[in-house]
NUVEX-784726 format. One record per residue (C-alpha): residue in three letters; residue number from 1; x, y, z. Coordinates in steps of 0.001 Angstrom, whole numbers, plus 500000, padded with zeros to 6 digits. Layout:
residues N
NODE baba sedo      X      Y      Z
NODE  ALA  NUM      X      Y      Z
...
***
This chain:
residues 67
NODE baba sedo      X      Y      Z
NODE  MET    1 494253 516320 495447
NODE  VAL    2 496349 513690 496771
NODE  LYS    3 497367 513207 500482
NODE  ILE    4 499481 511198 502193
NODE  ASN    5 497865 509620 505070
NODE  GLN    6 500560 509005 507765
NODE  ALA    7 497649 507410 510152
NODE  ALA    8 496463 504949 508030
NODE  LYS    9 494406 502629 509698
NODE  PRO   10 494909 499645 509607
NODE  ALA   11 498698 500511 510932
NODE  LEU   12 501262 499898 508060
NODE  PRO   13 504620 498468 508436
NODE  GLU   14 507363 501433 508961
NODE  GLY   15 508092 502891 505827
NODE  TRP   16 504900 502358 504097
NODE  GLN   17 502871 505188 502723
NODE  CYS   18 498803 505364 502252
NODE  ARG   19 498179 508144 499624
NODE  THR   20 494237 509046 499084
NODE  SER   21 492722 510940 496552
NODE  LYS   22 489209 512040 495997
NODE  ARG   23 487375 511442 492610
NODE  ARG   24 486387 514691 491062
NODE  LYS   25 484187 513576 488329
NODE  GLY   26 481915 511020 486934
NODE  GLN   27 479051 509089 488732
NODE  THR   28 481498 508050 491723
NODE  ARG   29 482816 511701 492127
NODE  GLY   30 483516 512151 496153
NODE  ARG   31 484636 508582 496540
NODE  VAL   32 488163 508207 498021
NODE  ASP   33 490745 505908 496671
NODE  LYS   34 493556 504504 498488
NODE  LEU   35 497094 503715 497304
NODE  TYR   36 499530 501929 499375
NODE  ILE   37 503165 502540 498518
NODE  ALA   38 506143 500259 499661
NODE  PRO   39 509356 501634 500688
NODE  ASN   40 510747 500209 497600
NODE  GLY   41 508373 502282 495618
NODE  THR   42 505800 499366 494487
NODE  GLN   43 502373 500726 494677
NODE  TYR   44 499178 498417 495630
NODE  ARG   45 495523 499458 494950
NODE  SER   46 494184 497640 497780
NODE  LEU   47 494823 496587 501582
NODE  ARG   48 494393 492834 500476
NODE  ALA   49 497221 493029 497994
NODE  VAL   50 499522 494484 500222
NODE  ASN   51 498716 491998 502970
NODE  GLU   52 499551 489248 500121
NODE  TYR   53 502880 490987 499447
NODE  LEU   54 503788 490849 503174
NODE  SER   55 502718 487244 503621
NODE  GLY   56 504703 486182 500734
NODE  LEU   57 507725 488591 501956
NODE  ALA   58 507567 486714 505261
NODE  GLU   59 507843 483355 503831
NODE  GLN   60 510976 483778 501591
NODE  PRO   61 514331 483272 503163
NODE  LYS   62 516200 486624 503885
NODE  THR   63 519375 485355 502400
NODE  ALA   64 520496 483238 499548
NODE  PRO   65 521100 479675 500025
NODE  VAL   66 524921 478653 499851
NODE  VAL   67 525582 476254 496712
***
C-alpha cells in the first residue's frame, strides 16, 4: 500500500510529495520506505538526496547568461 504523506516531517518545499510504503515480505517486512517526489517528477529515496538537490538548485543561476 502506498500513501502520500502531505504532512511529511521535516516539511518539504511547496509542490513536493512524500510517499510512504510498508514492506510486506522478507526479513525487513513492516519497515516503512519513503520516496520524495519533486514537482518535476524526479524521485529521491532519501532526504539527504533531496537536500543535495535543493542546495545545488539554489547555487545555479535562475536565468541563462547573456553572451
